Structure formats: structure tokens, C-alpha cells
All heavy atoms as TSV, in Angstrom:
chain	resi	resn	atom	element	x	y	z
A	1	MET	N	N	26.872	39.256	-0.203
A	1	MET	CA	C	25.849	38.685	0.643
A	1	MET	C	C	26.074	37.179	0.720
A	1	MET	O	O	26.239	36.505	-0.285
A	1	MET	CB	C	24.468	39.009	0.062
A	1	MET	CG	C	23.356	38.556	0.957
A	1	MET	SD	S	21.796	39.353	0.559
A	1	MET	CE	C	21.178	38.292	-0.707
A	2	ASP	N	N	26.075	36.653	1.934
A	2	ASP	CA	C	26.305	35.233	2.153
A	2	ASP	C	C	24.966	34.514	2.252
A	2	ASP	O	O	24.136	34.840	3.094
A	2	ASP	CB	C	27.114	35.044	3.438
A	2	ASP	CG	C	27.503	33.612	3.675
A	2	ASP	OD1	O	27.404	32.790	2.742
A	2	ASP	OD2	O	27.929	33.307	4.801
A	3	ASP	N	N	24.753	33.537	1.383
A	3	ASP	CA	C	23.484	32.806	1.411
A	3	ASP	C	C	23.676	31.368	1.888
A	3	ASP	O	O	22.873	30.504	1.606
A	3	ASP	CB	C	22.788	32.854	0.048
A	3	ASP	CG	C	23.561	32.140	-1.045
A	3	ASP	OD1	O	24.738	31.793	-0.820
A	3	ASP	OD2	O	22.986	31.929	-2.120
A	4	GLY	N	N	24.746	31.131	2.624
A	4	GLY	CA	C	25.011	29.792	3.142
A	4	GLY	C	C	24.374	29.588	4.513
A	4	GLY	O	O	24.264	30.507	5.315
A	5	CYS	N	N	23.941	28.371	4.751
A	5	CYS	CA	C	23.363	27.998	6.047
A	5	CYS	C	C	24.412	28.173	7.141
A	5	CYS	O	O	25.568	27.787	6.980
A	5	CYS	CB	C	22.886	26.538	5.979
A	5	CYS	SG	S	22.298	25.864	7.550
A	6	LEU	N	N	24.022	28.754	8.242
A	6	LEU	CA	C	24.951	28.967	9.357
A	6	LEU	C	C	25.436	27.660	9.969
A	6	LEU	O	O	26.491	27.619	10.589
A	6	LEU	CB	C	24.270	29.807	10.442
A	6	LEU	CG	C	23.929	31.236	10.075
A	6	LEU	CD1	C	23.123	31.895	11.192
A	6	LEU	CD2	C	25.187	32.026	9.793
A	7	TYR	N	N	24.678	26.595	9.809
A	7	TYR	CA	C	25.003	25.332	10.463
A	7	TYR	C	C	25.758	24.360	9.568
A	7	TYR	O	O	26.667	23.681	10.022
A	7	TYR	CB	C	23.727	24.672	10.997
A	7	TYR	CG	C	23.055	25.547	12.025
A	7	TYR	CD1	C	21.902	26.246	11.698
A	7	TYR	CD2	C	23.585	25.707	13.283
A	7	TYR	CE1	C	21.293	27.069	12.629
A	7	TYR	CE2	C	22.994	26.530	14.223
A	7	TYR	CZ	C	21.840	27.211	13.888
A	7	TYR	OH	O	21.240	28.033	14.803
A	8	CYS	N	N	25.368	24.256	8.290
A	8	CYS	CA	C	25.994	23.240	7.432
A	8	CYS	C	C	26.705	23.829	6.212
A	8	CYS	O	O	27.452	23.120	5.556
A	8	CYS	CB	C	24.949	22.216	6.984
A	8	CYS	SG	S	23.753	22.855	5.792
A	9	GLY	N	N	26.454	25.097	5.892
A	9	GLY	CA	C	27.119	25.731	4.771
A	9	GLY	C	C	26.414	25.586	3.435
A	9	GLY	O	O	26.794	26.236	2.467
A	10	ASP	N	N	25.399	24.715	3.344
A	10	ASP	CA	C	24.643	24.574	2.099
A	10	ASP	C	C	23.880	25.862	1.812
A	10	ASP	O	O	23.708	26.703	2.689
A	10	ASP	CB	C	23.647	23.416	2.186
A	10	ASP	CG	C	24.320	22.053	2.121
A	10	ASP	OD1	O	25.538	21.988	1.856
A	10	ASP	OD2	O	23.619	21.047	2.350
A	11	LYS	N	N	23.386	25.992	0.582
A	11	LYS	CA	C	22.597	27.164	0.216
A	11	LYS	C	C	21.375	27.250	1.135
A	11	LYS	O	O	20.622	26.297	1.283
A	11	LYS	CB	C	22.152	27.078	-1.236
A	11	LYS	CG	C	21.424	28.316	-1.720
A	11	LYS	CD	C	21.264	28.271	-3.221
A	11	LYS	CE	C	20.397	29.352	-3.792
A	11	LYS	NZ	N	20.508	30.665	-3.274
A	12	ASP	N	N	21.194	28.388	1.754
A	12	ASP	CA	C	20.131	28.558	2.736
A	12	ASP	C	C	18.839	29.041	2.092
A	12	ASP	O	O	18.852	29.771	1.110
A	12	ASP	CB	C	20.558	29.563	3.808
A	12	ASP	CG	C	19.789	29.414	5.104
A	12	ASP	OD1	O	19.059	28.416	5.243
A	12	ASP	OD2	O	19.928	30.290	5.971
A	13	SER	N	N	17.745	28.592	2.648
A	13	SER	CA	C	16.400	29.019	2.261
A	13	SER	C	C	15.496	28.656	3.429
A	13	SER	O	O	15.914	27.955	4.355
A	13	SER	CB	C	15.933	28.296	0.993
A	13	SER	OG	O	15.755	26.910	1.251
A	14	ILE	N	N	14.263	29.097	3.396
A	14	ILE	CA	C	13.324	28.731	4.461
A	14	ILE	C	C	13.134	27.224	4.476
A	14	ILE	O	O	13.166	26.595	5.536
A	14	ILE	CB	C	11.981	29.469	4.283
A	14	ILE	CG1	C	12.177	30.966	4.525
A	14	ILE	CG2	C	10.921	28.895	5.208
A	14	ILE	CD1	C	10.974	31.811	4.217
A	15	GLU	N	N	12.960	26.643	3.298
A	15	GLU	CA	C	12.775	25.190	3.205
A	15	GLU	C	C	13.996	24.452	3.758
A	15	GLU	O	O	13.867	23.479	4.499
A	15	GLU	CB	C	12.529	24.784	1.760
A	15	GLU	CG	C	12.194	23.325	1.593
A	15	GLU	CD	C	11.807	22.983	0.155
A	15	GLU	OE1	O	11.651	23.879	-0.684
A	15	GLU	OE2	O	11.678	21.777	-0.096
A	16	HIS	N	N	15.180	24.940	3.414
A	16	HIS	CA	C	16.400	24.310	3.916
A	16	HIS	C	C	16.464	24.409	5.439
A	16	HIS	O	O	16.702	23.416	6.115
A	16	HIS	CB	C	17.648	24.945	3.303
A	16	HIS	CG	C	18.907	24.427	3.913
A	16	HIS	ND1	N	19.463	23.220	3.554
A	16	HIS	CD2	C	19.686	24.926	4.906
A	16	HIS	CE1	C	20.536	23.008	4.293
A	16	HIS	NE2	N	20.694	24.031	5.125
A	17	SER	N	N	16.244	25.611	5.960
A	17	SER	CA	C	16.368	25.827	7.402
A	17	SER	C	C	15.380	25.016	8.221
A	17	SER	O	O	15.718	24.517	9.295
A	17	SER	CB	C	16.176	27.308	7.733
A	17	SER	OG	O	17.230	28.060	7.188
A	18	LEU	N	N	14.155	24.869	7.737
A	18	LEU	CA	C	13.119	24.191	8.519
A	18	LEU	C	C	12.966	22.703	8.215
A	18	LEU	O	O	12.397	21.973	9.024
A	18	LEU	CB	C	11.773	24.882	8.300
A	18	LEU	CG	C	11.680	26.314	8.797
A	18	LEU	CD1	C	10.329	26.905	8.422
A	18	LEU	CD2	C	11.918	26.400	10.289
A	19	ILE	N	N	13.477	22.246	7.062
A	19	ILE	CA	C	13.222	20.861	6.656
A	19	ILE	C	C	14.482	20.098	6.249
A	19	ILE	O	O	14.708	18.979	6.691
A	19	ILE	CB	C	12.216	20.819	5.480
A	19	ILE	CG1	C	10.894	21.459	5.892
A	19	ILE	CG2	C	11.986	19.393	5.000
A	19	ILE	CD1	C	9.944	21.689	4.735
A	20	GLU	N	N	15.302	20.685	5.406
A	20	GLU	CA	C	16.354	19.939	4.733
A	20	GLU	C	C	17.700	19.882	5.448
A	20	GLU	O	O	18.451	18.930	5.251
A	20	GLU	CB	C	16.574	20.512	3.337
A	20	GLU	CG	C	15.370	20.402	2.438
A	20	GLU	CD	C	15.517	21.190	1.157
A	20	GLU	OE1	O	16.478	21.977	1.029
A	20	GLU	OE2	O	14.662	21.013	0.277
A	21	CYS	N	N	18.031	20.859	6.242
A	21	CYS	CA	C	19.347	20.927	6.874
A	21	CYS	C	C	19.574	19.699	7.768
A	21	CYS	O	O	18.707	19.308	8.540
A	21	CYS	CB	C	19.473	22.196	7.706
A	21	CYS	SG	S	21.096	22.359	8.513
A	22	VAL	N	N	20.764	19.106	7.648
A	22	VAL	CA	C	21.059	17.917	8.448
A	22	VAL	C	C	20.994	18.227	9.935
A	22	VAL	O	O	20.605	17.371	10.739
A	22	VAL	CB	C	22.421	17.293	8.075
A	22	VAL	CG1	C	22.403	16.747	6.662
A	22	VAL	CG2	C	23.552	18.278	8.244
A	23	PHE	N	N	21.350	19.425	10.336
A	23	PHE	CA	C	21.290	19.799	11.744
A	23	PHE	C	C	19.841	19.964	12.207
A	23	PHE	O	O	19.502	19.597	13.331
A	23	PHE	CB	C	22.109	21.071	12.000
A	23	PHE	CG	C	23.585	20.818	11.904
A	23	PHE	CD1	C	24.249	20.991	10.700
A	23	PHE	CD2	C	24.302	20.375	13.003
A	23	PHE	CE1	C	25.609	20.732	10.609
A	23	PHE	CE2	C	25.660	20.120	12.920
A	23	PHE	CZ	C	26.318	20.289	11.714
A	24	THR	N	N	18.979	20.492	11.340
A	24	THR	CA	C	17.557	20.591	11.659
A	24	THR	C	C	16.962	19.205	11.825
A	24	THR	O	O	16.205	18.947	12.766
A	24	THR	CB	C	16.800	21.359	10.553
A	24	THR	OG1	O	17.338	22.670	10.461
A	24	THR	CG2	C	15.318	21.428	10.832
A	25	LYS	N	N	17.294	18.299	10.914
A	25	LYS	CA	C	16.788	16.923	10.991
A	25	LYS	C	C	17.233	16.247	12.285
A	25	LYS	O	O	16.432	15.586	12.954
A	25	LYS	CB	C	17.255	16.110	9.787
A	25	LYS	CG	C	16.596	16.492	8.493
A	25	LYS	CD	C	17.152	15.664	7.344
A	25	LYS	CE	C	16.548	16.061	6.025
A	25	LYS	NZ	N	17.084	15.263	4.919
A	26	LEU	N	N	18.504	16.411	12.650
A	26	LEU	CA	C	19.025	15.810	13.875
A	26	LEU	C	C	18.352	16.410	15.108
A	26	LEU	O	O	17.935	15.684	16.015
A	26	LEU	CB	C	20.537	15.995	13.948
A	26	LEU	CG	C	21.221	15.419	15.181
A	26	LEU	CD1	C	21.008	13.911	15.270
A	26	LEU	CD2	C	22.703	15.763	15.161
A	27	PHE	N	N	18.219	17.735	15.137
A	27	PHE	CA	C	17.569	18.408	16.259
A	27	PHE	C	C	16.121	17.941	16.404
A	27	PHE	O	O	15.676	17.592	17.500
A	27	PHE	CB	C	17.624	19.926	16.068
A	27	PHE	CG	C	16.907	20.691	17.141
A	27	PHE	CD1	C	17.443	20.795	18.413
A	27	PHE	CD2	C	15.696	21.297	16.872
A	27	PHE	CE1	C	16.773	21.498	19.415
A	27	PHE	CE2	C	15.014	22.002	17.859
A	27	PHE	CZ	C	15.566	22.098	19.130
A	28	THR	N	N	15.394	17.901	15.280
A	28	THR	CA	C	14.000	17.468	15.301
A	28	THR	C	C	13.877	16.039	15.805
A	28	THR	O	O	13.011	15.727	16.628
A	28	THR	CB	C	13.374	17.603	13.894
A	28	THR	OG1	O	13.470	18.972	13.490
A	28	THR	CG2	C	11.926	17.164	13.878
A	29	GLN	N	N	14.748	15.155	15.343
A	29	GLN	CA	C	14.705	13.758	15.782
A	29	GLN	C	C	15.025	13.644	17.267
A	29	GLN	O	O	14.386	12.869	17.990
A	29	GLN	CB	C	15.665	12.888	14.965
A	29	GLN	CG	C	15.515	11.412	15.249
A	29	GLN	CD	C	14.103	10.904	14.980
A	29	GLN	OE1	O	13.572	11.078	13.893
A	29	GLN	NE2	N	13.487	10.281	15.965
A	30	ASN	N	N	15.988	14.412	17.753
A	30	ASN	CA	C	16.320	14.388	19.180
A	30	ASN	C	C	15.152	14.872	20.037
A	30	ASN	O	O	14.857	14.289	21.083
A	30	ASN	CB	C	17.563	15.231	19.463
A	30	ASN	CG	C	18.833	14.572	19.008
A	30	ASN	OD1	O	18.906	13.354	18.858
A	30	ASN	ND2	N	19.850	15.367	18.772
A	31	VAL	N	N	14.475	15.935	19.603
A	31	VAL	CA	C	13.310	16.435	20.337
A	31	VAL	C	C	12.193	15.397	20.310
A	31	VAL	O	O	11.558	15.136	21.338
A	31	VAL	CB	C	12.819	17.791	19.766
A	31	VAL	CG1	C	11.479	18.186	20.359
A	31	VAL	CG2	C	13.856	18.877	20.021
A	32	LEU	N	N	11.963	14.780	19.166
A	32	LEU	CA	C	10.921	13.766	19.051
A	32	LEU	C	C	11.231	12.548	19.921
A	32	LEU	O	O	10.346	12.026	20.607
A	32	LEU	CB	C	10.739	13.351	17.591
A	32	LEU	CG	C	9.581	12.420	17.286
A	32	LEU	CD1	C	8.247	13.018	17.754
A	32	LEU	CD2	C	9.525	12.123	15.804
A	33	ASP	N	N	12.480	12.114	19.942
A	33	ASP	CA	C	12.877	10.991	20.809
A	33	ASP	C	C	12.639	11.340	22.276
A	33	ASP	O	O	12.107	10.532	23.042
A	33	ASP	CB	C	14.348	10.631	20.599
A	33	ASP	CG	C	14.622	10.004	19.248
A	33	ASP	OD1	O	13.665	9.570	18.566
A	33	ASP	OD2	O	15.817	9.970	18.859
A	34	TRP	N	N	13.031	12.558	22.668
A	34	TRP	CA	C	12.809	13.012	24.047
A	34	TRP	C	C	11.315	13.047	24.361
A	34	TRP	O	O	10.887	12.570	25.413
A	34	TRP	CB	C	13.430	14.399	24.234
A	34	TRP	CG	C	12.994	15.071	25.488
A	34	TRP	CD1	C	13.514	14.906	26.731
A	34	TRP	CD2	C	11.906	15.998	25.632
A	34	TRP	NE1	N	12.825	15.674	27.637
A	34	TRP	CE2	C	11.825	16.355	26.988
A	34	TRP	CE3	C	10.999	16.563	24.744
A	34	TRP	CZ2	C	10.882	17.247	27.475
A	34	TRP	CZ3	C	10.062	17.446	25.222
A	34	TRP	CH2	C	10.010	17.777	26.577
A	35	PHE	N	N	10.527	13.617	23.448
A	35	PHE	CA	C	9.091	13.736	23.656
A	35	PHE	C	C	8.457	12.365	23.861
A	35	PHE	O	O	7.673	12.160	24.790
A	35	PHE	CB	C	8.432	14.449	22.464
A	35	PHE	CG	C	6.950	14.613	22.624
A	35	PHE	CD1	C	6.436	15.712	23.290
A	35	PHE	CD2	C	6.063	13.661	22.142
A	35	PHE	CE1	C	5.067	15.861	23.462
A	35	PHE	CE2	C	4.692	13.804	22.306
A	35	PHE	CZ	C	4.195	14.904	22.976
A	36	ASN	N	N	8.794	11.417	23.002
A	36	ASN	CA	C	8.232	10.071	23.114
A	36	ASN	C	C	8.635	9.409	24.428
A	36	ASN	O	O	7.823	8.741	25.074
A	36	ASN	CB	C	8.653	9.205	21.928
A	36	ASN	CG	C	7.859	9.521	20.678
A	36	ASN	OD1	O	6.694	9.886	20.741
A	36	ASN	ND2	N	8.490	9.392	19.528
A	37	GLN	N	N	9.870	9.591	24.843
A	37	GLN	CA	C	10.337	8.995	26.099
A	37	GLN	C	C	9.616	9.610	27.299
A	37	GLN	O	O	9.124	8.897	28.165
A	37	GLN	CB	C	11.846	9.181	26.236
A	37	GLN	CG	C	12.407	8.565	27.497
A	37	GLN	CD	C	13.902	8.760	27.618
A	37	GLN	OE1	O	14.514	9.552	26.906
A	37	GLN	NE2	N	14.513	8.039	28.540
A	38	VAL	N	N	9.536	10.914	27.347
A	38	VAL	CA	C	8.912	11.606	28.481
A	38	VAL	C	C	7.419	11.299	28.575
A	38	VAL	O	O	6.873	11.146	29.663
A	38	VAL	CB	C	9.139	13.138	28.377
A	38	VAL	CG1	C	8.253	13.910	29.328
A	38	VAL	CG2	C	10.597	13.467	28.638
A	39	ASN	N	N	6.751	11.182	27.423
A	39	ASN	CA	C	5.306	10.995	27.409
A	39	ASN	C	C	4.869	9.547	27.231
A	39	ASN	O	O	3.673	9.269	27.170
A	39	ASN	CB	C	4.686	11.868	26.305
A	39	ASN	CG	C	4.798	13.325	26.663
A	39	ASN	OD1	O	4.090	13.814	27.539
A	39	ASN	ND2	N	5.708	14.032	26.007
A	40	GLY	N	N	5.824	8.635	27.161
A	40	GLY	CA	C	5.494	7.224	27.037
A	40	GLY	C	C	4.666	6.910	25.806
A	40	GLY	O	O	3.710	6.142	25.858
A	41	CYS	N	N	5.024	7.539	24.692
A	41	CYS	CA	C	4.280	7.315	23.450
A	41	CYS	C	C	5.269	7.063	22.322
A	41	CYS	O	O	6.486	7.083	22.525
A	41	CYS	CB	C	3.374	8.503	23.140
A	41	CYS	SG	S	4.242	10.061	22.896
A	42	LEU	N	N	4.744	6.815	21.162
A	42	LEU	CA	C	5.583	6.579	19.996
A	42	LEU	C	C	4.939	7.250	18.791
A	42	LEU	O	O	4.346	6.602	17.933
A	42	LEU	CB	C	5.755	5.078	19.749
A	42	LEU	CG	C	6.768	4.676	18.685
A	42	LEU	CD1	C	8.144	5.238	18.997
A	42	LEU	CD2	C	6.838	3.160	18.577
A	43	ILE	N	N	5.039	8.589	18.767
A	43	ILE	CA	C	4.471	9.309	17.631
A	43	ILE	C	C	5.554	9.526	16.588
A	43	ILE	O	O	6.738	9.615	16.901
A	43	ILE	CB	C	3.805	10.645	18.028
A	43	ILE	CG1	C	4.814	11.639	18.589
A	43	ILE	CG2	C	2.679	10.410	19.014
A	43	ILE	CD1	C	4.245	13.029	18.745
A	44	SER	N	N	5.131	9.587	15.360
A	44	SER	CA	C	6.036	9.784	14.241
A	44	SER	C	C	5.372	10.742	13.247
A	44	SER	O	O	4.837	10.329	12.225
A	44	SER	CB	C	6.320	8.432	13.575
A	44	SER	OG	O	7.216	8.593	12.518
A	45	PRO	N	N	5.396	12.038	13.569
A	45	PRO	CA	C	4.692	13.007	12.726
A	45	PRO	C	C	5.364	13.195	11.370
A	45	PRO	O	O	6.572	13.037	11.233
A	45	PRO	CB	C	4.757	14.303	13.541
A	45	PRO	CG	C	5.981	14.139	14.381
A	45	PRO	CD	C	6.080	12.677	14.679
A	46	THR	N	N	4.550	13.541	10.383
A	46	THR	CA	C	5.081	13.894	9.070
A	46	THR	C	C	5.782	15.244	9.177
A	46	THR	O	O	5.647	15.955	10.192
A	46	THR	CB	C	3.951	14.004	8.031
A	46	THR	OG1	O	3.105	15.098	8.407
A	46	THR	CG2	C	3.142	12.718	7.930
A	47	THR	N	N	6.483	15.615	8.140
A	47	THR	CA	C	7.123	16.931	8.111
A	47	THR	C	C	6.085	18.031	8.278
A	47	THR	O	O	6.284	18.978	9.036
A	47	THR	CB	C	7.898	17.129	6.794
A	47	THR	OG1	O	8.905	16.116	6.694
A	47	THR	CG2	C	8.539	18.500	6.721
A	48	GLU	N	N	4.948	17.893	7.586
A	48	GLU	CA	C	3.888	18.902	7.678
A	48	GLU	C	C	3.333	18.978	9.098
A	48	GLU	O	O	3.070	20.073	9.604
A	48	GLU	CB	C	2.765	18.593	6.680
A	48	GLU	CG	C	3.134	18.803	5.228
A	48	GLU	CD	C	3.956	17.648	4.636
A	48	GLU	OE1	O	4.045	16.562	5.261
A	48	GLU	OE2	O	4.519	17.829	3.551
A	49	GLU	N	N	3.154	17.833	9.748
A	49	GLU	CA	C	2.638	17.835	11.117
A	49	GLU	C	C	3.644	18.450	12.077
A	49	GLU	O	O	3.263	19.139	13.022
A	49	GLU	CB	C	2.287	16.409	11.555
A	49	GLU	CG	C	1.062	15.860	10.875
A	49	GLU	CD	C	0.826	14.393	11.162
A	49	GLU	OE1	O	1.802	13.645	11.416
A	49	GLU	OE2	O	-0.345	13.989	11.131
A	50	THR	N	N	4.920	18.232	11.835
A	50	THR	CA	C	5.946	18.845	12.676
A	50	THR	C	C	5.957	20.358	12.501
A	50	THR	O	O	6.086	21.104	13.461
A	50	THR	CB	C	7.333	18.256	12.357
A	50	THR	OG1	O	7.302	16.840	12.571
A	50	THR	CG2	C	8.407	18.860	13.248
A	51	LEU	N	N	5.784	20.820	11.265
A	51	LEU	CA	C	5.820	22.257	11.001
A	51	LEU	C	C	4.542	22.976	11.419
A	51	LEU	O	O	4.592	24.082	11.951
A	51	LEU	CB	C	6.063	22.516	9.511
A	51	LEU	CG	C	7.454	22.206	8.997
A	51	LEU	CD1	C	7.496	22.339	7.481
A	51	LEU	CD2	C	8.484	23.117	9.639
A	52	PHE	N	N	3.385	22.346	11.170
A	52	PHE	CA	C	2.118	23.040	11.359
A	52	PHE	C	C	1.258	22.477	12.487
A	52	PHE	O	O	0.218	23.040	12.803
A	52	PHE	CB	C	1.313	23.019	10.054
A	52	PHE	CG	C	2.059	23.639	8.916
A	52	PHE	CD1	C	2.503	22.856	7.862
A	52	PHE	CD2	C	2.352	24.991	8.899
A	52	PHE	CE1	C	3.207	23.422	6.805
A	52	PHE	CE2	C	3.058	25.564	7.853
A	52	PHE	CZ	C	3.491	24.774	6.799
A	53	GLY	N	N	1.666	21.371	13.079
A	53	GLY	CA	C	0.910	20.774	14.172
A	53	GLY	C	C	0.044	19.618	13.698
A	53	GLY	O	O	-0.340	19.552	12.538
A	54	ILE	N	N	-0.217	18.717	14.606
A	54	ILE	CA	C	-1.097	17.589	14.328
A	54	ILE	C	C	-2.518	18.064	14.577
A	54	ILE	O	O	-2.831	18.581	15.647
A	54	ILE	CB	C	-0.763	16.387	15.237
A	54	ILE	CG1	C	0.663	15.908	14.978
A	54	ILE	CG2	C	-1.767	15.256	15.015
A	54	ILE	CD1	C	1.137	14.818	15.931
A	55	THR	N	N	-3.391	17.894	13.586
A	55	THR	CA	C	-4.762	18.384	13.725
A	55	THR	C	C	-5.776	17.270	13.890
A	55	THR	O	O	-6.784	17.453	14.545
A	55	THR	CB	C	-5.164	19.250	12.512
A	55	THR	OG1	O	-4.991	18.485	11.328
A	55	THR	CG2	C	-4.323	20.504	12.443
A	56	ALA	N	N	-5.542	16.124	13.279
A	56	ALA	CA	C	-6.491	15.015	13.386
A	56	ALA	C	C	-5.704	13.722	13.483
A	56	ALA	O	O	-4.823	13.472	12.675
A	56	ALA	CB	C	-7.411	14.978	12.176
A	57	SER	N	N	-6.012	12.956	14.505
A	57	SER	CA	C	-5.271	11.728	14.692
A	57	SER	C	C	-6.008	10.828	15.660
A	57	SER	O	O	-6.882	11.267	16.400
A	57	SER	CB	C	-3.885	12.056	15.241
A	57	SER	OG	O	-3.157	10.885	15.518
A	58	SER	N	N	-5.623	9.575	15.657
A	58	SER	CA	C	-6.201	8.640	16.617
A	58	SER	C	C	-5.472	8.716	17.953
A	58	SER	O	O	-5.805	7.994	18.888
A	58	SER	CB	C	-6.136	7.217	16.060
A	58	SER	OG	O	-4.783	6.856	15.832
A	59	LEU	N	N	-4.494	9.599	18.052
A	59	LEU	CA	C	-3.754	9.765	19.296
A	59	LEU	C	C	-4.595	10.466	20.360
A	59	LEU	O	O	-5.523	11.202	20.042
A	59	LEU	CB	C	-2.479	10.588	19.057
A	59	LEU	CG	C	-1.429	9.985	18.146
A	59	LEU	CD1	C	-0.350	11.019	17.845
A	59	LEU	CD2	C	-0.807	8.754	18.776
A	60	ASN	N	N	-4.215	10.270	21.565
A	60	ASN	CA	C	-4.817	10.946	22.710
A	60	ASN	C	C	-4.712	12.464	22.492
A	60	ASN	O	O	-3.654	12.978	22.144
A	60	ASN	CB	C	-4.040	10.506	23.959
A	60	ASN	CG	C	-4.491	11.153	25.223
A	60	ASN	OD1	O	-4.674	12.361	25.281
A	60	ASN	ND2	N	-4.634	10.362	26.246
A	61	THR	N	N	-5.797	13.187	22.722
A	61	THR	CA	C	-5.791	14.635	22.471
A	61	THR	C	C	-4.792	15.374	23.364
A	61	THR	O	O	-4.247	16.392	22.949
A	61	THR	CB	C	-7.197	15.245	22.659
A	61	THR	OG1	O	-7.676	14.932	23.959
A	61	THR	CG2	C	-8.159	14.734	21.609
A	62	ILE	N	N	-4.536	14.867	24.555
A	62	ILE	CA	C	-3.543	15.509	25.434
A	62	ILE	C	C	-2.150	15.371	24.829
A	62	ILE	O	O	-1.376	16.332	24.820
A	62	ILE	CB	C	-3.604	14.929	26.859
A	62	ILE	CG1	C	-4.926	15.321	27.509
A	62	ILE	CG2	C	-2.421	15.397	27.698
A	62	ILE	CD1	C	-5.198	14.676	28.845
A	63	ILE	N	N	-1.832	14.196	24.295
A	63	ILE	CA	C	-0.533	13.986	23.648
A	63	ILE	C	C	-0.403	14.889	22.424
A	63	ILE	O	O	0.648	15.496	22.194
A	63	ILE	CB	C	-0.341	12.500	23.250
A	63	ILE	CG1	C	-0.241	11.611	24.488
A	63	ILE	CG2	C	0.886	12.320	22.349
A	63	ILE	CD1	C	0.968	11.866	25.368
A	64	ILE	N	N	-1.462	15.006	21.649
A	64	ILE	CA	C	-1.436	15.881	20.472
A	64	ILE	C	C	-1.164	17.321	20.887
A	64	ILE	O	O	-0.321	18.003	20.308
A	64	ILE	CB	C	-2.759	15.791	19.677
A	64	ILE	CG1	C	-2.895	14.414	19.037
A	64	ILE	CG2	C	-2.835	16.877	18.605
A	64	ILE	CD1	C	-4.253	14.162	18.425
A	65	ARG	N	N	-1.866	17.789	21.896
A	65	ARG	CA	C	-1.656	19.170	22.363
A	65	ARG	C	C	-0.238	19.361	22.879
A	65	ARG	O	O	0.411	20.369	22.583
A	65	ARG	CB	C	-2.676	19.535	23.433
A	65	ARG	CG	C	-4.076	19.718	22.838
A	65	ARG	CD	C	-5.124	20.024	23.859
A	65	ARG	NE	N	-4.781	21.226	24.622
A	65	ARG	CZ	C	-5.316	21.533	25.788
A	65	ARG	NH1	N	-6.233	20.757	26.329
A	65	ARG	NH2	N	-4.980	22.637	26.416
A	66	LYS	N	N	0.262	18.394	23.655
A	66	LYS	CA	C	1.636	18.491	24.161
A	66	LYS	C	C	2.632	18.538	23.005
A	66	LYS	O	O	3.579	19.323	23.019
A	66	LYS	CB	C	1.966	17.304	25.068
A	66	LYS	CG	C	1.361	17.383	26.436
A	66	LYS	CD	C	1.809	16.172	27.245
A	66	LYS	CE	C	1.290	16.191	28.651
A	66	LYS	NZ	N	1.774	15.031	29.424
A	67	PHE	N	N	2.411	17.670	22.008
A	67	PHE	CA	C	3.329	17.666	20.868
A	67	PHE	C	C	3.274	18.999	20.128
A	67	PHE	O	O	4.316	19.551	19.758
A	67	PHE	CB	C	3.029	16.521	19.892
A	67	PHE	CG	C	3.875	16.638	18.655
A	67	PHE	CD1	C	5.209	16.282	18.688
A	67	PHE	CD2	C	3.354	17.169	17.491
A	67	PHE	CE1	C	6.017	16.441	17.560
A	67	PHE	CE2	C	4.153	17.334	16.367
A	67	PHE	CZ	C	5.484	16.962	16.401
A	68	ASN	N	N	2.074	19.507	19.893
A	68	ASN	CA	C	1.950	20.772	19.166
A	68	ASN	C	C	2.642	21.908	19.905
A	68	ASN	O	O	3.296	22.751	19.283
A	68	ASN	CB	C	0.486	21.091	18.884
A	68	ASN	CG	C	-0.097	20.198	17.798
A	68	ASN	OD1	O	0.624	19.613	17.006
A	68	ASN	ND2	N	-1.413	20.079	17.772
A	69	TYR	N	N	2.530	21.952	21.231
A	69	TYR	CA	C	3.236	22.985	22.004
A	69	TYR	C	C	4.743	22.775	21.923
A	69	TYR	O	O	5.515	23.728	21.804
A	69	TYR	CB	C	2.791	22.990	23.465
A	69	TYR	CG	C	1.454	23.654	23.680
A	69	TYR	CD1	C	0.417	22.972	24.302
A	69	TYR	CD2	C	1.221	24.956	23.273
A	69	TYR	CE1	C	-0.822	23.568	24.503
A	69	TYR	CE2	C	-0.015	25.561	23.469
A	69	TYR	CZ	C	-1.016	24.869	24.092
A	69	TYR	OH	O	-2.237	25.457	24.287
A	70	THR	N	N	5.173	21.520	21.979
A	70	THR	CA	C	6.596	21.219	21.880
A	70	THR	C	C	7.130	21.620	20.513
A	70	THR	O	O	8.199	22.233	20.406
A	70	THR	CB	C	6.857	19.715	22.142
A	70	THR	OG1	O	6.375	19.380	23.441
A	70	THR	CG2	C	8.326	19.376	22.046
A	71	ALA	N	N	6.403	21.281	19.454
A	71	ALA	CA	C	6.822	21.622	18.094
A	71	ALA	C	C	6.864	23.133	17.907
A	71	ALA	O	O	7.780	23.658	17.246
A	71	ALA	CB	C	5.912	20.978	17.067
A	72	LEU	N	N	5.919	23.845	18.477
A	72	LEU	CA	C	5.917	25.307	18.396
A	72	LEU	C	C	7.156	25.877	19.072
A	72	LEU	O	O	7.837	26.744	18.518
A	72	LEU	CB	C	4.648	25.869	19.040
A	72	LEU	CG	C	4.512	27.386	19.057
A	72	LEU	CD1	C	4.452	27.939	17.633
A	72	LEU	CD2	C	3.276	27.787	19.834
A	73	SER	N	N	7.492	25.358	20.240
A	73	SER	CA	C	8.689	25.822	20.948
A	73	SER	C	C	9.955	25.462	20.174
A	73	SER	O	O	10.905	26.234	20.143
A	73	SER	CB	C	8.758	25.196	22.335
A	73	SER	OG	O	7.672	25.613	23.112
A	74	MET	N	N	9.943	24.289	19.561
A	74	MET	CA	C	11.081	23.830	18.803
A	74	MET	C	C	11.350	24.741	17.603
A	74	MET	O	O	12.496	25.044	17.298
A	74	MET	CB	C	10.823	22.400	18.321
A	74	MET	CG	C	11.949	21.781	17.558
A	74	MET	SD	S	11.624	20.072	17.095
A	74	MET	CE	C	10.169	20.226	16.094
A	75	ARG	N	N	10.285	25.189	16.953
A	75	ARG	CA	C	10.449	26.061	15.784
A	75	ARG	C	C	10.987	27.396	16.207
A	75	ARG	O	O	11.736	28.037	15.579
A	75	ARG	CB	C	9.119	26.237	15.040
A	75	ARG	CG	C	8.698	24.983	14.322
A	75	ARG	CD	C	7.496	25.221	13.443
A	75	ARG	NE	N	6.288	25.616	14.154
A	75	ARG	CZ	C	5.437	24.780	14.721
A	75	ARG	NH1	N	5.645	23.493	14.706
A	75	ARG	NH2	N	4.360	25.218	15.327
């Protein structure tokens, strides 16, 4: 049984796949950069907010909803 990440070869796990993998980090940053550019904002969500959605913030509620839908699609 192969337990290596398909993208980087490191030992795979849920935590690795969703948080630690260098390819996941790069993909997430690229999506976030695109999102900020398209929506004219500068959000910087925590890992938890990226995984589970932003629930409370001083940000515009429309931006929060857009980000949460984007993050859901990204996952």
C-alpha cells in the first residue's frame, strides 16, 4: 500500500492533503490571490477559515459569502 502524497511524495494524511502539502499551499495562495484581485479586497484567512469558512468578521458579508463559496469549491 502506497501512503505517499500524489503531488509531492511526502507521507499522505488528511492534514497533509488539506494543509501541509506544498502544492496545496501554492494552490490555495493562487486562489486567494485571484479572489482578492477579482473582488477588489485583501482578505487573509487563517487555515481554519479557509477549511471551514469565515463566520465572523468585519468584512463585507457579500465578500465573506463569496469567499466561503470559493473555498468550498476549492476544497
